[in-house]
TIPA-477323 format. One line per field, with one value per residue: residue number from 1; residue in one letter; x, z, y of N, C-alpha, C in turn. Coordinates in Angstrom, 1 decimal. Layout:
seq: c(NUM; ...)
type: c(A; ...)
n_xx: c(X; ...)
n_zz: c(Z; ...)
n_yy: c(Y; ...)
ca_xx: c(X; ...)
ca_zz: c(Z; ...)
ca_yy: c(Y; ...)
c_xx: c(X; ...)
c_zz: c(Z; ...)
c_yy: c(Y; ...)
% end
This chain:
seq: c(1; 2; 3; 4; 5; 6; 7; 8; 9; 10; 11; 12; 13; 14; 15; 16; 17; 18; 19; 20; 21; 22; 23; 24; 25; 26; 27; 28; 29; 30; 31; 32; 33; 34; 35; 36; 37; 38; 39; 40; 41; 42; 43; 44; 45; 46; 47; 48; 49; 50; 51; 52; 53; 54; 55; 56; 57; 58; 59; 60; 61; 62; 63; 64; 65; 66; 67; 68; 69; 70; 71; 72; 73; 74; 75; 76; 77; 78; 79; 80; 81; 82; 83; 84; 85; 86; 87; 88; 89; 90; 91; 92; 93; 94; 95; 96; 97; 98; 99; 100; 101; 102; 103; 104; 105; 106; 107; 108; 109; 110; 111; 112; 113; 114; 115; 116; 117; 118; 119; 120; 121; 122; 123; 124; 125; 126; 127; 128; 129; 130; 131; 132; 133; 134; 135; 136; 137; 138; 139; 140; 141; 142; 143; 144; 145; 146; 147; 148; 149; 150; 151; 152; 153; 154; 155; 156; 157; 158; 159; 160; 161; 162; 163; 164; 165; 166; 167; 168; 169; 170; 171; 172; 173; 174; 175; 176; 177; 178; 179; 180; 181; 182; 183; 184; 185)
type: c(M; S; D; Q; Y; V; M; R; A; V; R; A; D; E; W; E; K; V; K; E; L; R; I; S; A; L; K; D; P; A; A; P; V; A; F; L; E; T; L; D; Q; A; E; A; R; T; D; E; F; W; Q; D; R; A; R; G; A; S; H; G; R; H; A; R; Q; F; V; A; E; G; P; D; G; E; W; V; G; S; V; T; V; L; V; E; E; G; G; T; T; D; F; F; E; R; V; V; E; R; T; Q; G; H; L; V; G; V; F; V; R; P; G; Q; R; G; S; G; L; T; Q; R; L; F; A; A; A; L; E; W; A; W; A; L; E; G; P; A; L; D; R; V; R; L; F; V; H; E; E; N; P; R; A; A; A; F; Y; R; R; I; G; F; K; A; S; G; H; V; V; P; V; P; A; D; P; G; A; K; E; F; E; Y; V; L; P; R; P)
n_xx: c(48.5; 46.6; 48.0; 48.0; 45.9; 44.5; 43.7; 41.3; 39.4; 36.1; 35.3; 33.3; 32.2; 31.8; 29.5; 28.1; 29.7; 29.6; 27.0; 26.9; 28.6; 27.3; 24.8; 25.8; 26.8; 24.4; 23.3; 24.7; 24.8; 25.1; 24.0; 21.4; 22.0; 24.0; 23.5; 21.3; 19.7; 17.7; 18.0; 15.9; 15.1; 17.5; 17.7; 15.5; 16.1; 16.8; 18.9; 19.7; 19.7; 22.0; 24.0; 24.0; 24.7; 27.3; 28.6; 28.3; 29.8; 32.4; 33.7; 34.3; 33.3; 31.3; 30.8; 32.6; 33.5; 35.4; 37.2; 38.4; 40.4; 41.2; 44.0; 42.9; 40.9; 38.6; 36.3; 36.5; 35.9; 34.5; 34.1; 32.4; 32.7; 30.7; 30.2; 29.2; 27.8; 28.1; 25.1; 23.3; 20.9; 21.0; 20.7; 19.3; 17.6; 18.4; 20.0; 23.1; 25.8; 28.4; 30.9; 31.7; 32.9; 31.2; 31.2; 30.0; 28.4; 30.3; 31.9; 33.4; 34.1; 33.3; 35.5; 37.8; 37.8; 39.4; 41.9; 43.1; 42.2; 40.0; 41.0; 42.9; 41.1; 39.8; 41.9; 42.5; 40.1; 40.0; 42.3; 41.6; 39.4; 40.5; 42.2; 40.6; 39.8; 38.5; 36.0; 37.4; 37.1; 35.9; 35.8; 35.4; 32.6; 30.6; 28.0; 27.0; 25.2; 23.5; 23.6; 25.9; 28.6; 31.2; 31.9; 31.9; 34.0; 36.2; 36.2; 36.8; 39.3; 40.8; 40.8; 38.4; 35.9; 33.2; 30.6; 28.5; 26.2; 23.1; 20.9; 17.6; 17.1; 16.0; 14.2; 13.5; 12.5; 12.8; 15.3; 18.8; 21.3; 24.7; 26.7; 30.0; 33.1; 35.9; 38.3; 39.7; 43.1)
n_zz: c(125.2; 124.2; 123.8; 126.0; 125.8; 124.6; 121.5; 120.5; 119.5; 120.6; 123.0; 123.2; 125.7; 126.8; 127.0; 128.8; 129.0; 126.4; 126.2; 128.2; 127.1; 124.7; 125.7; 127.0; 124.8; 123.5; 125.3; 124.9; 123.9; 121.1; 120.0; 118.6; 116.0; 115.4; 115.6; 114.6; 116.3; 119.3; 122.7; 124.3; 122.9; 123.0; 125.8; 126.3; 125.3; 125.7; 127.9; 126.5; 123.9; 124.0; 124.6; 122.3; 120.5; 121.3; 121.0; 118.2; 117.2; 117.9; 116.5; 113.4; 110.0; 109.4; 111.2; 113.3; 116.3; 117.6; 120.4; 122.5; 125.1; 128.3; 130.7; 133.1; 132.4; 131.5; 129.0; 126.5; 124.0; 120.7; 117.6; 114.9; 112.4; 109.8; 107.5; 104.3; 101.9; 98.4; 96.5; 98.6; 100.8; 102.3; 105.5; 104.8; 103.1; 100.5; 97.6; 97.9; 96.1; 95.8; 97.5; 100.6; 103.4; 106.2; 108.3; 111.6; 114.6; 115.8; 118.5; 121.0; 124.3; 125.9; 127.4; 126.2; 123.6; 120.8; 121.3; 119.7; 119.8; 118.3; 115.7; 116.0; 116.6; 114.2; 112.6; 113.6; 113.0; 110.2; 109.4; 110.1; 108.3; 105.7; 105.7; 105.6; 104.8; 101.9; 99.7; 98.8; 100.4; 98.5; 99.2; 102.1; 103.7; 105.2; 106.8; 107.3; 109.2; 108.1; 109.9; 111.3; 111.2; 112.4; 112.6; 109.9; 109.0; 110.3; 109.1; 106.5; 106.9; 107.5; 105.1; 103.9; 101.3; 100.1; 98.5; 97.0; 97.2; 98.8; 101.5; 103.0; 106.5; 108.4; 110.7; 110.5; 107.8; 106.6; 107.1; 106.1; 105.3; 104.4; 102.3; 102.8; 101.4; 101.4; 99.4; 98.7; 99.7)
n_yy: c(99.8; 98.1; 95.8; 94.2; 92.5; 89.5; 88.2; 86.0; 83.0; 82.2; 79.7; 76.7; 76.3; 78.8; 80.2; 81.9; 84.1; 85.0; 85.7; 87.8; 89.7; 90.3; 91.4; 93.6; 95.0; 95.6; 97.4; 99.6; 103.1; 103.4; 101.1; 101.0; 101.7; 100.0; 97.3; 94.7; 93.3; 93.7; 94.9; 93.9; 91.6; 90.1; 89.7; 88.1; 85.7; 82.1; 80.2; 78.0; 78.9; 80.7; 78.9; 77.3; 79.2; 80.0; 77.5; 77.1; 79.2; 78.6; 76.6; 74.9; 75.8; 77.6; 79.9; 82.1; 83.5; 86.1; 87.3; 89.9; 89.4; 90.3; 90.4; 89.7; 88.0; 89.3; 90.0; 92.4; 93.1; 92.2; 90.4; 88.8; 86.4; 85.4; 82.8; 83.0; 81.1; 80.9; 81.3; 80.8; 82.3; 85.5; 87.3; 89.5; 88.6; 88.2; 86.8; 85.3; 86.0; 85.1; 83.1; 84.2; 86.1; 87.5; 90.1; 90.7; 91.9; 93.7; 95.0; 97.0; 97.6; 100.8; 101.9; 100.9; 101.8; 103.2; 102.3; 100.5; 98.0; 97.2; 97.1; 95.0; 92.9; 92.7; 92.0; 89.4; 88.1; 88.3; 87.0; 84.4; 84.0; 84.3; 82.1; 79.8; 76.5; 74.6; 75.8; 78.9; 82.1; 84.8; 87.4; 89.7; 91.1; 93.7; 95.5; 98.9; 101.1; 104.0; 106.1; 105.8; 107.0; 106.9; 104.2; 103.6; 105.2; 103.9; 101.4; 102.0; 103.0; 100.7; 99.4; 98.6; 99.1; 101.0; 99.3; 100.2; 99.0; 99.0; 98.5; 98.2; 98.8; 96.1; 96.4; 99.0; 100.2; 102.7; 103.5; 103.1; 100.6; 100.4; 98.6; 97.4; 96.3; 94.0; 92.9; 89.6; 89.2)
ca_xx: c(47.5; 45.9; 48.9; 47.7; 44.8; 44.7; 42.6; 41.1; 38.1; 35.4; 35.2; 31.9; 31.6; 31.9; 28.2; 27.7; 30.5; 29.1; 25.7; 27.1; 29.2; 26.2; 23.9; 26.6; 26.8; 23.1; 23.0; 25.5; 24.0; 25.2; 23.4; 20.3; 22.6; 25.1; 23.0; 19.9; 19.0; 17.4; 18.3; 14.8; 15.2; 18.6; 17.5; 14.5; 16.6; 17.0; 20.3; 20.0; 20.1; 23.3; 24.9; 24.1; 25.4; 28.7; 29.1; 28.4; 30.9; 33.6; 34.4; 33.7; 33.5; 30.2; 30.9; 33.6; 33.4; 36.7; 37.1; 39.6; 40.4; 42.2; 44.8; 42.0; 39.9; 37.4; 36.2; 36.3; 35.5; 34.2; 33.6; 32.0; 32.7; 29.8; 30.6; 28.0; 28.2; 27.4; 23.8; 22.4; 20.2; 21.5; 19.6; 18.5; 16.8; 19.0; 20.8; 24.5; 26.3; 29.7; 31.3; 32.3; 32.8; 30.3; 31.5; 28.9; 28.6; 31.5; 31.8; 34.5; 33.6; 33.7; 36.8; 38.9; 37.7; 40.5; 43.1; 43.7; 41.6; 39.1; 41.9; 43.4; 40.0; 39.6; 43.1; 42.3; 38.9; 40.3; 43.3; 40.8; 38.6; 41.4; 42.8; 39.6; 39.9; 37.3; 35.9; 38.0; 36.3; 36.3; 35.8; 34.7; 31.8; 29.9; 27.0; 27.1; 24.0; 23.7; 23.8; 27.1; 29.8; 32.4; 32.2; 32.2; 35.4; 37.1; 36.2; 37.5; 40.7; 41.5; 40.8; 37.1; 35.4; 31.8; 30.3; 27.4; 25.0; 22.4; 19.7; 16.9; 17.2; 14.8; 13.3; 13.2; 12.7; 13.1; 16.8; 19.6; 22.6; 25.6; 27.7; 31.5; 33.7; 37.3; 38.6; 40.7; 44.4)
ca_zz: c(126.1; 123.6; 123.7; 127.2; 125.4; 123.7; 120.5; 120.3; 119.2; 121.8; 123.2; 123.3; 127.0; 127.3; 126.6; 129.7; 128.6; 125.1; 126.5; 128.9; 126.2; 123.8; 126.4; 127.2; 123.5; 123.2; 126.2; 124.5; 123.2; 119.7; 119.6; 117.6; 114.6; 115.2; 115.7; 114.2; 117.4; 120.4; 124.0; 124.8; 122.2; 123.6; 127.2; 126.3; 124.8; 126.7; 128.1; 125.4; 122.7; 124.2; 124.5; 120.9; 119.8; 121.6; 120.3; 116.7; 116.9; 118.4; 115.7; 112.1; 108.9; 109.2; 112.0; 114.3; 117.1; 118.2; 121.5; 123.1; 126.5; 129.2; 131.6; 134.2; 131.8; 131.1; 127.5; 126.3; 122.6; 119.9; 116.2; 114.5; 111.0; 109.3; 106.1; 103.4; 100.7; 97.1; 96.2; 99.7; 101.1; 103.5; 106.5; 104.2; 102.1; 99.2; 97.2; 98.1; 94.7; 95.9; 98.8; 101.2; 104.9; 106.6; 109.7; 112.3; 116.0; 116.2; 119.7; 122.0; 125.5; 125.7; 128.0; 125.4; 122.3; 120.4; 121.8; 118.7; 119.9; 117.1; 114.6; 116.3; 116.5; 112.8; 112.1; 113.9; 112.2; 108.7; 109.3; 110.1; 107.1; 104.6; 105.9; 105.6; 103.7; 101.2; 98.8; 99.4; 100.4; 97.6; 99.9; 103.3; 103.7; 106.4; 106.6; 108.2; 109.2; 107.6; 111.0; 112.1; 110.4; 113.1; 112.2; 108.4; 108.9; 110.8; 108.1; 105.3; 107.3; 107.4; 103.7; 103.3; 100.4; 99.8; 97.2; 96.3; 97.5; 99.9; 101.9; 104.1; 107.8; 108.5; 111.7; 110.1; 106.4; 106.1; 107.3; 105.1; 105.6; 103.2; 102.2; 102.6; 101.1; 101.4; 98.5; 99.2; 99.4)
ca_yy: c(99.3; 96.9; 94.6; 93.4; 91.7; 88.3; 88.0; 84.5; 82.5; 81.8; 78.3; 76.3; 76.3; 80.1; 80.8; 82.9; 85.3; 85.4; 86.4; 89.0; 90.7; 90.8; 92.2; 94.9; 95.7; 96.1; 98.5; 100.8; 104.1; 103.2; 99.9; 101.0; 101.9; 99.1; 95.9; 94.4; 92.7; 94.7; 94.4; 93.1; 90.3; 89.3; 89.3; 87.1; 84.4; 81.1; 79.7; 77.0; 79.7; 81.2; 77.7; 76.9; 80.3; 79.8; 76.3; 77.4; 80.3; 78.2; 75.7; 74.7; 76.7; 78.6; 81.1; 82.1; 84.7; 86.4; 88.2; 90.5; 89.0; 90.9; 89.5; 89.3; 87.2; 90.0; 90.2; 93.8; 93.4; 91.0; 90.5; 87.5; 86.2; 84.4; 82.4; 82.9; 80.3; 81.4; 80.6; 80.8; 83.6; 86.2; 87.7; 90.6; 87.8; 88.4; 85.7; 85.6; 85.8; 84.5; 82.6; 85.4; 86.3; 88.6; 90.5; 91.2; 92.0; 94.4; 95.8; 97.2; 98.4; 102.2; 102.3; 100.5; 102.3; 104.1; 101.7; 99.6; 96.6; 96.8; 96.7; 93.7; 91.9; 92.5; 91.2; 88.0; 87.6; 88.2; 85.9; 83.1; 84.0; 84.0; 80.7; 78.7; 75.4; 74.4; 77.0; 80.1; 83.3; 85.8; 88.7; 89.8; 92.2; 94.1; 96.6; 100.0; 102.0; 105.4; 107.0; 105.3; 107.4; 106.5; 102.8; 103.6; 105.7; 102.9; 100.3; 102.6; 103.2; 99.4; 98.9; 98.3; 100.1; 101.0; 98.6; 100.8; 98.2; 99.6; 97.7; 98.8; 98.1; 95.3; 96.9; 100.4; 100.2; 104.0; 103.6; 102.3; 100.1; 100.4; 97.4; 97.7; 95.0; 93.9; 91.7; 88.7; 89.8)
c_xx: c(46.8; 46.7; 48.7; 46.6; 45.1; 43.5; 42.4; 39.6; 37.4; 35.4; 33.7; 31.3; 31.6; 30.6; 27.8; 28.5; 30.0; 27.8; 26.0; 27.7; 28.1; 25.2; 24.6; 26.6; 25.5; 22.6; 23.8; 24.6; 24.0; 24.5; 22.3; 20.9; 23.7; 24.6; 21.6; 19.0; 18.8; 17.8; 17.1; 14.8; 16.3; 18.3; 16.4; 14.9; 17.0; 18.5; 20.7; 20.4; 21.6; 24.3; 25.1; 24.9; 26.9; 29.3; 29.2; 29.5; 32.2; 34.4; 33.7; 33.9; 32.5; 30.2; 32.0; 33.6; 34.8; 36.4; 38.4; 39.5; 41.5; 42.9; 44.0; 40.9; 38.6; 37.5; 35.8; 35.9; 35.2; 33.9; 33.4; 32.1; 31.7; 30.3; 29.3; 28.4; 27.4; 26.1; 22.8; 21.7; 20.7; 20.4; 18.9; 17.6; 17.2; 19.9; 22.3; 25.2; 27.7; 30.0; 32.1; 32.1; 31.9; 30.6; 30.3; 29.3; 29.8; 31.2; 33.0; 33.9; 34.1; 35.1; 38.0; 38.8; 38.9; 41.8; 43.8; 43.1; 40.7; 39.9; 42.5; 42.4; 39.8; 40.7; 42.9; 41.2; 39.3; 41.4; 42.6; 40.1; 39.4; 42.0; 41.9; 39.9; 38.5; 37.2; 36.4; 37.0; 36.8; 36.5; 35.2; 33.8; 31.2; 29.0; 27.2; 25.8; 24.4; 24.0; 25.0; 28.4; 31.1; 32.8; 32.6; 33.7; 36.4; 37.3; 37.0; 39.0; 41.5; 41.3; 39.5; 36.6; 33.9; 31.5; 29.3; 26.1; 24.4; 21.1; 18.9; 17.1; 15.9; 13.7; 12.9; 13.5; 13.0; 14.6; 17.5; 20.9; 23.4; 26.6; 29.1; 32.1; 35.3; 37.7; 39.7; 42.1; 45.1)
c_zz: c(125.5; 123.6; 125.0; 126.9; 124.4; 122.8; 120.2; 120.0; 120.5; 121.8; 123.5; 124.6; 127.6; 127.0; 127.5; 129.4; 127.3; 125.3; 127.2; 128.0; 125.2; 124.5; 126.7; 125.9; 123.2; 124.2; 125.8; 123.7; 121.7; 119.2; 118.6; 116.2; 114.4; 115.1; 115.2; 115.3; 118.5; 121.7; 124.5; 124.1; 122.8; 125.0; 127.3; 125.8; 125.9; 126.8; 126.9; 124.2; 122.8; 124.1; 123.1; 120.1; 120.1; 120.9; 118.8; 116.3; 117.4; 117.5; 114.3; 111.1; 108.9; 110.0; 113.0; 115.0; 117.8; 119.3; 121.9; 124.6; 127.2; 130.1; 132.7; 133.7; 131.3; 129.6; 127.3; 124.8; 121.8; 118.5; 115.8; 112.9; 110.6; 107.9; 105.3; 102.1; 99.5; 96.9; 97.3; 99.8; 102.4; 104.4; 106.0; 103.1; 100.7; 98.9; 97.3; 96.7; 94.7; 97.3; 99.4; 102.8; 105.1; 108.1; 110.4; 113.8; 116.5; 117.4; 120.5; 123.1; 125.4; 126.3; 127.2; 123.9; 122.0; 120.8; 120.8; 118.8; 118.8; 115.9; 114.8; 116.2; 115.0; 112.2; 112.4; 113.1; 110.7; 108.5; 109.2; 108.8; 105.9; 104.6; 105.8; 104.5; 103.1; 100.2; 99.5; 99.4; 99.4; 98.2; 101.3; 103.2; 105.1; 106.0; 107.7; 108.1; 108.8; 108.7; 111.9; 111.3; 111.1; 112.6; 110.7; 108.2; 109.3; 109.7; 106.9; 105.7; 107.2; 106.1; 103.1; 102.4; 100.2; 98.5; 96.4; 96.6; 98.8; 100.2; 102.9; 105.4; 108.1; 109.5; 111.4; 108.7; 105.8; 106.3; 106.3; 105.8; 104.3; 103.4; 102.0; 102.3; 101.1; 100.6; 99.1; 98.8; 98.4)
c_yy: c(98.1; 95.7; 93.7; 92.4; 90.6; 88.3; 86.5; 84.2; 82.1; 80.2; 77.9; 76.4; 77.8; 80.9; 82.0; 84.2; 85.9; 86.2; 87.7; 90.1; 91.2; 91.7; 93.6; 95.7; 96.3; 97.2; 99.7; 101.8; 103.9; 102.0; 100.0; 101.2; 100.8; 97.6; 95.8; 93.9; 93.8; 94.1; 93.5; 91.7; 89.5; 88.8; 88.3; 85.8; 83.4; 80.8; 78.8; 77.8; 80.1; 80.0; 77.3; 78.0; 80.2; 78.6; 76.5; 78.3; 79.8; 77.2; 75.5; 75.8; 77.8; 79.9; 81.0; 83.5; 84.9; 87.5; 88.7; 90.3; 89.6; 89.9; 89.0; 88.3; 87.9; 90.2; 91.7; 94.1; 92.1; 91.4; 89.0; 87.5; 85.1; 84.1; 82.2; 82.2; 80.8; 80.6; 80.5; 82.2; 84.2; 86.7; 88.9; 89.9; 88.1; 87.2; 86.2; 85.1; 85.0; 84.0; 83.8; 85.3; 87.5; 88.9; 91.1; 91.3; 92.7; 95.2; 95.8; 98.0; 99.8; 102.5; 101.8; 101.0; 103.3; 103.5; 100.8; 98.2; 96.2; 96.4; 95.3; 92.6; 91.6; 91.7; 89.7; 87.3; 87.4; 87.2; 84.6; 83.0; 83.6; 82.6; 79.6; 77.7; 75.2; 75.6; 78.2; 81.3; 84.3; 87.2; 88.6; 91.1; 92.5; 95.2; 97.6; 100.8; 103.4; 106.4; 106.5; 105.7; 107.0; 105.1; 102.8; 104.1; 104.7; 101.8; 100.8; 102.6; 101.8; 98.7; 98.5; 99.4; 99.9; 100.3; 99.3; 100.1; 98.7; 98.8; 98.4; 98.1; 97.4; 95.8; 98.3; 100.6; 101.6; 104.3; 102.7; 101.8; 100.0; 99.3; 97.9; 96.3; 95.1; 92.7; 90.8; 89.2; 88.9)
% end
């Protein structure tokens, strides 16, 4: 079933679809443990924000958003790769020790979960990350909320390993996010 879908990077003019998919992701019951952004925050953003987001995720080295697009043009899933340059500060306000990719915004609509789409999205994102010109990425990382064991199991199944690095969730300092890493092949 997942072979009916094309995995591709978003285009700059697709901001309305970027917005719609993000809003759908934030309406999902798993959103509180899967995303740092809330539905209210996303719905309050201006069209200009979404236009900038799509433009920034469509080209260049700093970010790329990949979507699973159905034959009818519907987007059913997404993952974004952010490139963190060594010596910069990440969104947890920690110094990035090495040049690396950071996977965020992982979402597949409920009707397509378990179909292999998430694995295909990750394959597209990782292929792009490993092929970047300029300073090579040493690894790709992601963070998993302590109450999201399904996601953690998927990441382990495709080769990510817990690094032992734990950070508090910015909006809920009593909760923890665990870092998982995948070294450069």
